[in-house]
C-alpha positions in Angstrom: 30.4 8.9 -10.8 27.8 7.0 -12.7 27.1 5.4 -9.1 26.6 8.7 -8.0 24.2 9.3 -10.4 22.4 6.4 -10.1 21.7 6.9 -6.5 20.6 10.4 -7.2 18.1 9.1 -10.0 16.5 6.8 -7.7 15.8 9.3 -4.9 14.1 11.6 -7.4 12.2 8.0 -8.8 11.0 7.9 -5.0 10.4 11.5 -4.1 8.1 11.5 -7.3 6.4 8.5 -6.5 5.6 9.2 -2.8 4.2 12.8 -4.2 1.7 10.7 -6.6 0.5 8.0 -3.8 0.0 10.7 -1.4 -2.2 13.0 -3.3 -4.8 9.8 -3.3 -4.0 9.1 0.8 -1.5 5.8 -0.1 1.7 5.2 1.1 3.4 4.2 -2.5 5.4 0.6 -1.1 4.4 -0.9 -4.5 5.8 1.9 -6.3 9.1 1.8 -4.3 9.6 -1.9 -4.9 9.3 -1.4 -8.4 12.0 1.1 -8.5 14.2 -1.1 -6.4 13.7 -3.9 -8.7 15.3 -1.9 -11.2 18.5 -1.1 -9.2 21.4 -3.1 -7.2 19.0 -3.5 -4.9 16.7 -6.0 -6.4 19.3 -8.9 -5.2 18.6 -8.0 -1.8 16.4 -10.5 0.2 12.7 -10.0 0.2 12.5 -9.1 3.6 15.1 -6.3 3.0 13.2 -4.9 0.4 10.1 -5.2 2.7 11.0 -3.7 5.3 12.6 -0.7 4.0 9.2 -0.4 1.7 6.9 -0.6 5.0 9.3 2.0 6.5 9.4 4.1 3.6 5.0 4.0 3.9 5.3 5.1 7.2 6.4 8.1 6.8 4.1 9.0 3.3 0.8 7.1 4.7 1.2 9.3 8.1 1.4 12.4 6.1 -1.1 11.8 4.0 -3.6 10.9 6.9 -2.6 14.0 8.8 -3.5 15.9 5.5 -6.8 14.2 4.8 -8.1 14.1 8.4 -7.5 17.9 8.8 -9.8 18.6 5.9 -12.6 16.0 7.2 -12.1 13.3 5.2 -11.8 10.6 7.4 -14.8 8.0 8.8 -13.3 6.0 11.7 -16.8 4.2 11.6 -16.0 3.1 8.5 -12.4 2.6 9.0 -12.2 0.7 12.3 -13.2 -2.7 11.1 -10.8 -2.7 8.5 -7.8 -1.7 10.3 -9.1 -4.1 13.6 -8.8 -7.2 11.2 -6.1 -6.2 9.2 -3.4 -5.6 11.9 -3.2 -9.3 13.3 -2.8 -10.7 9.3 -0.5 -7.9 8.1 1.6 -8.9 11.8 1.2 -13.0 10.6 2.1 -12.0 6.9 5.2 -10.2 7.6 5.9 -13.2 10.2 5.9 -15.4 7.3 9.2 -16.1 5.5 8.5 -16.9 1.9 10.4 -18.5 -0.8 12.2 -15.9 -3.3 10.6 -17.2 -6.1 7.2 -17.1 -4.4 7.8 -13.8 -3.6 9.2 -12.6 -6.7 5.4 -14.0 -8.4 3.4 -12.4 -5.8 5.0 -9.0 -6.4 4.6 -9.2 -10.1 0.9 -10.0 -10.0 0.7 -6.9 -7.3 2.6 -4.8 -9.5 0.9 -5.7 -12.3 -2.6 -4.9 -10.5 -1.1 -1.5 -9.4 -0.1 -0.2 -13.1 -3.6 -1.5 -14.1 -5.3 0.6 -11.3 -3.0 3.7 -11.8 -3.6 3.5 -15.6 -7.7 3.1 -15.4 -8.5 5.5 -12.4 -9.1 8.9 -13.7 -8.8 11.4 -11.4 -12.4 12.0 -9.7 -13.3 16.1 -8.0 -16.9 15.1 -7.3 -17.2 15.1 -3.4 -20.6 13.5 -3.7 -21.2 11.4 -0.4 -22.1 7.7 -0.2 -24.2 6.2 2.8 -23.8 2.3 1.6 -21.2 1.4 4.5 -20.5 -2.5 3.9 -21.7 -4.9 6.5 -19.1 -5.1 9.6 -18.3 -9.0 9.2 -17.7 -7.9 5.3 -15.3 -5.0 6.4 -13.8 -7.5 9.2 -13.1 -10.3 6.2 -12.1 -7.6 3.4 -9.7 -6.2 5.7 -8.1 -9.5 7.0 -7.4 -10.4 3.5 -5.6 -7.6 2.6 -4.0 -7.6 5.9 -2.4 -10.8 4.8 -1.7 -10.0 1.5 0.0 -6.9 2.8 2.6 -8.6 5.3 3.4 -11.3 2.9 4.0 -8.9 -0.5 5.6 -5.7 1.6 3.0 -3.2 1.0 0.2 -1.3 2.5 -3.0 -2.4 1.3 -4.2 1.2 -0.1 -3.7 -0.5 -3.6 -6.4 -3.0 -2.7 -8.7 -1.3 -0.3 -9.5 1.9 -2.1 -10.9 0.1 -5.5 -12.9 -2.2 -3.1 -14.1 1.2 -1.2 -15.0 3.0 -4.3 -16.2 0.0 -6.8 -19.2 -0.7 -3.7 -19.7 3.0 -3.3 -19.1 2.7 0.6 -17.6 6.2 0.6 -16.7 9.4 -1.6 -13.2 9.4 -3.0 -11.9 11.9 -0.6 -13.1 10.2 2.3 -11.6 6.5 1.0 -8.3 8.1 0.5 -8.1 9.5 4.7 -9.0 5.9 5.4 -6.6 4.3 3.0 -3.8 6.2 4.3 -4.7 5.0 8.3 -5.2 1.2 7.0 -1.8 2.1 4.9 -0.1 3.1 8.1 -1.2 0.3 10.4 -0.4 -2.5 8.2 3.6 -1.4 7.3 3.6 -1.3 11.4 2.1 -4.6 11.8 4.0 -6.1 8.8 7.5 -4.8 9.8 7.0 -6.0 13.9 5.7 -9.1 12.3 8.8 -9.5 10.3 11.5 -8.4 12.6 10.1 -10.9 15.3 10.6 -13.9 13.3 14.8 -12.8 13.3 14.4 -10.9 9.7 15.0 -7.5 10.6 17.5 -6.5 8.2 16.8 -2.8 8.0 20.3 -0.9 7.2 19.6 2.8 8.4 22.8 4.2 6.5 20.3 3.3 3.0 17.2 4.4 4.6 17.9 7.5 6.1 18.3 8.9 2.5 15.7 7.2 0.8 13.5 8.5 3.8 14.6 12.3 3.1 13.2 11.6 -0.3 10.4 10.3 0.1 9.1 13.1 3.3 10.1 16.0 0.1 7.6 14.0 -2.1 4.9 13.1 0.4 4.7 16.4 1.7 4.5 18.0 -1.6 1.9 15.1 -3.0 -0.4 15.2 0.4 -0.6 19.0 1.0 -1.0 20.1 -2.7 -2.1 16.5 -4.5 -2.4 16.8 -8.1 -2.7 20.9 -8.2 1.1 21.4 -8.9 1.6 18.0 -11.0 0.5 16.9 -14.3 -0.9 13.5 -12.7 -1.4 12.2 -16.3 2.2 12.7 -17.1 3.2 10.9 -13.5 0.7 8.1 -13.7 1.5 6.4 -17.0 5.3 7.0 -16.2 4.9 5.6 -13.0 3.0 2.4 -14.7 5.8 2.3 -17.6 8.2 1.3 -14.5 5.9 -1.1 -12.7 5.7 -2.9 -16.0 9.0 -2.9 -16.5 9.9 -4.0 -13.1 7.3 -7.0 -13.8 9.3 -7.8 -16.9 12.4 -7.7 -15.0 11.1 -10.3 -12.5 9.9 -12.3 -14.7 13.1 -12.4 -16.7 14.8 -13.2 -13.8 12.6 -16.0 -12.9 13.4 -18.2 -15.7 17.2 -17.0 -15.5 17.0 -14.9 -18.6 18.1 -11.5 -16.9 21.8 -10.4 -17.8 
């Protein structure tokens, strides 16, 4: 009974994470990894965690991109350099095999960064247009670095790309969400392919299918309604708490203190 209840709570958590991330054009991998690291799945190989997170990313980021693109919030000219450079880098990152302790450390750093961005980023309603795109060479460098990190860690890279675009005023928030969605999708696909090519194909479809149904529901609601139907602040703060708890757990396990 407890096992069934635990699985149901996990599915609800995944659905809520998908809803929140999809509302800002993200896939949710950092959130999925945070929640999974607090469950029995935490003991699985890093490749297992990465491949399942990427698979869920493909579903949620795909829906988010369709929604934002339909609304006219996508700039292909700005997105293409990031994407072109990120694909081979994410492929290489996904292909790489890394030590469990190194992966746990990188994941913890990523979760801290993601939690910080979620906590400090306020909802922005302005649709003010920005007209300061980066030089192509800068976009290529940024895309390659984020792509490589995404492949190594098991995320799509939106949690890194979006703040950079907004910080330098390269685009407005909604267009940034549309760009992040397709960026996450291609990075997740490349990372998944790279990981599979290296012989790390460990997807468990009996586990993935219920996960996928949960994030499809949440992703649809998030991409369609955004923050209008949810208390964005409450969900955001809850997710931040989950990420920080996951980081503490990773650190304790790293030093052999997790029971």
